[in-house]
N, C-alpha and C positions, 0 to 999 in steps of 0.2 A: 414542422414534424421540428420537437419540441428537446432536447438531449436533459435533463433535472437530476443536480445532485441531489441524493436524498445524504450524505454525510456519512458517518465514518460507525455511527454504534447502530441508534435502533429510527424506528419512525420519526420521532420527534424529533428528527434533524434533519430534517427537510425545513428548507425560508418559507416564510410565507408565501413569498411568488410562487415558489415552485410548485406548492401544495395546491391556490390558485390557481393557475395554473393547470394541474393536475385534474381541478374539476370540473373547469370550463371543458377541457376534453372530448372527440366521439372514440376515444381509445388509448386508454392503455396501456403500457405495455413496465415490462421490468425486470431486467438481468441483475440472476447474483451469484455470480459464478467468477467473475471478477477479484470479488473479495467477500471478505466473512464480516456482515454485518450483527454483532453477535448476538444482540438485545430488539432484533425484525423482529415483527410480530406482522404478519401478511394480515391473518387477518382486522385488526389496528389501522393498517395501512389504506384498508379495501374501507375501513370506516370513515376512513379521514378525509380520502377524495369520495367516496361516494359510489366508488367505482367497479367494475370488476375488473382485476386485474389479469390479466396475462402474462405467464411468463415466459421468458424465449433464454433458449440456451444454446452455449456454445457452438452445437452443430447450423438455430437460426442465424446466425447472426455473422458466421466467416464459410461454413458452406453452401446457406442454401442467400448470401449474403446479404441478407434480414431482408428480404421476399415479404414477412409478412407486415414486417412495420410501411416500410416505402407503399405496399399495397391499402394498406389504409390512412396514411396521412395523403396519398392523391386525392382519397373520398371523402376525407374531412379533417377533422383535429386530432393529429395524436402523436403523444409523447413515449420518454422512455424513458424512466426511474432509472438510476445506478446509483450504485454503491459509491462512498465518495463526490471526488470533482469528474464530471459525463468525458473528461477529453484524456484523464492519464493514463489508460489502457489505449494502446493503439487499434486494436478493434474497435471504438467508437469512433474514430478518427477519419477510416477507412468507411464505415456506412454514411460520417456526414459527408463526407467528398461523394461517393454513391449517391445519397439525395440529390444534391444539389448540381451535380451532372443531366440529374433525369428530372429537372425542375423544382424540384422540391424546395422551397425553403427551409430553413434553420435557424435555431437559435439557440442559448446556452444559458441555462440556469445555474451556476458555480453553486457545488459545496465545499463543504469543509474535507480536506485533502489528507494522507497520510503523510504527504511529505511534508507540509509545514505543520501538522499535529508530531510529527513523531521526532522534526527537526525541533518544533520551540518545547517541548519537555524533555530534552537533552539540553535545556540550556545552552548549546553551542550555536555559531552565528549564522547564521540560515549561507551569508557571503563567499563562507568558506569551503561550500561544499562543491566538489566534483561531480563527474555525471554519477550517477545510481544506478543498479544493478541487479537484479535478479535471481538469488543461490537456488537452482534447480531441486527437488528429488534423484536419487541416483532410482533411476529407474538399468534394467537387467546391465547392473556395469559399466552403463557408459555414465562419466567424473566427468561434465562442465567445467572448463578450466577458465571460463569467460569473468565469471565472480572473483576470483582471485586476481586476475590478470589487469582488468577494472578497480581493485583494492590501490593494487601494486599503485598504475600507472597514476594513483593520485596522488599516492603517499608521496611519492616521488616530488610530488610538484606541491606537500604540504598541504595537503587538501583534504578535508573530509568524505569520509563518502557511504550514507545511505544504500542499507540493502535493504529493497522485497524479499520474501521468504513464499515459496513456490504452493499455492493451490491447488487440488480435484476436487473443486467443488462434489463432480458426479461418484466422488468414491471418499467422499466425506474426511479429505487429507487434509489437513492445515501442518505447513513445519513451525518447527518451533524455532524460538532461538537458541535454545540447545543444539538440535540439530543440526542448523546452519553453520555454527562452530567447527562442529567434530566434524562437516564436510570442509571445510577450509583448512583444517587443521591437517586433514587426510590429503589434501592437497599440496600441502606445504613438505608433506613427509616425503610428496613424489619431487614437490620441484626445488624447494634446498636454498630461496631464494630471499627468506628471512622477514616476509612477509607479512603473515599471519602465526604467529607460536605462541607458544605457551603463554609470554608474560608478557602479550600486546592487550592493550587497552581497545577496551570493547563496549557496545553501553545495548541494553537491549529494552527493546519495548511493547508491552505488554496492553490491547484494548484501548487505546488512543480513543479519547474520544465520550470513554467511559464514564460513569464516577469512580472509578476505581483504577483509573489506568497503576500499573508499574510502570517505575523508572529504573531498571538500576545499571550504573559504572564498573567493571572493577574486570580485571586482570582474565585472560581467558578461558585460565583454567580453573576462576572460580567463577566466571558465570557460568560455567559447563553442568554447573552442582547447582545450579540457581533455578527454583521453583517458581519460573512465572507465571503458573495456573493458566486458563485456559485461554486461546490463540482470540484474532490473531497476534501475534507479535512481527516484530520487524527486529533488525538490527545497524547498530552506526559505529565505524571503525573511523576512533578521530586522525587527522593526523596533526600538524604542526597546531600546538595549543598556546591564546591570548590569555594572559591572567585570569582575567577574569570568565573566561569557558573551562578554567580548569577549578576555579571559585563553585562555578555554578554544577561541576560535574560530583564535586563533593558533595557542597550543601544541598540540591534538589536532585541527583540521582545516587548521593553513598556509595559515592567512588572510593578507595581509600585516599589516606589525607597527602599520600606518597606521592598521589597525581598534582600535587601546587609543585613538587619539584622537578614536572615535565614542560614545562613552558620553554619555549623557543621566544 
């Protein structure tokens, strides 16, 4: 079984190596629920691979433990096409472990990841990031405090935080940077720990990997009103800034010039 990363935006982002392996496969599966690829054309993907693409759902991979793919892998060459990099989502790690335990040899063909893309676009230094976290939708009144706590932990260590934003592909719901900020500000109103307030610096990133990504750094009250356009979006909360990082935020992410005074 080969896990193939498709990259961030469209079917054109898959590597030549990944495309070659997909063409050689006896069965090609694809999951599209862990991330949104806004420019993806399923028809063009079929044409590029020359194969029928079997779409798998969260239920196929999690509740049914990937049986369809595992069965195909035991009969011939099977590949699983995954948005971004194949092993960023823990569900794919679980499937790989399951395959190896059943005697199915696995390999990985990596693709561009939102982790490296968002950090690169922001201009912040990758080795200064702490633990990343996902901001979930607020459903039936349940609010997870985990994102708030992770940002707090990283800030205490002077580290930046990359926040993934919730996706519910089956409902076509994709959290925006504005919604993510609003959720964190609501948590601040409950916890009062001065972690994410109206004058907290943040960076919003939209459509990384496309020809027109949007990168905007500002204080939270400004970002709440900013139009990032279509998803997918992500957020970064900077910790301590190096002078070059501050310069990058102002030059590349159109942050207020006053950010340069925040260097420590």
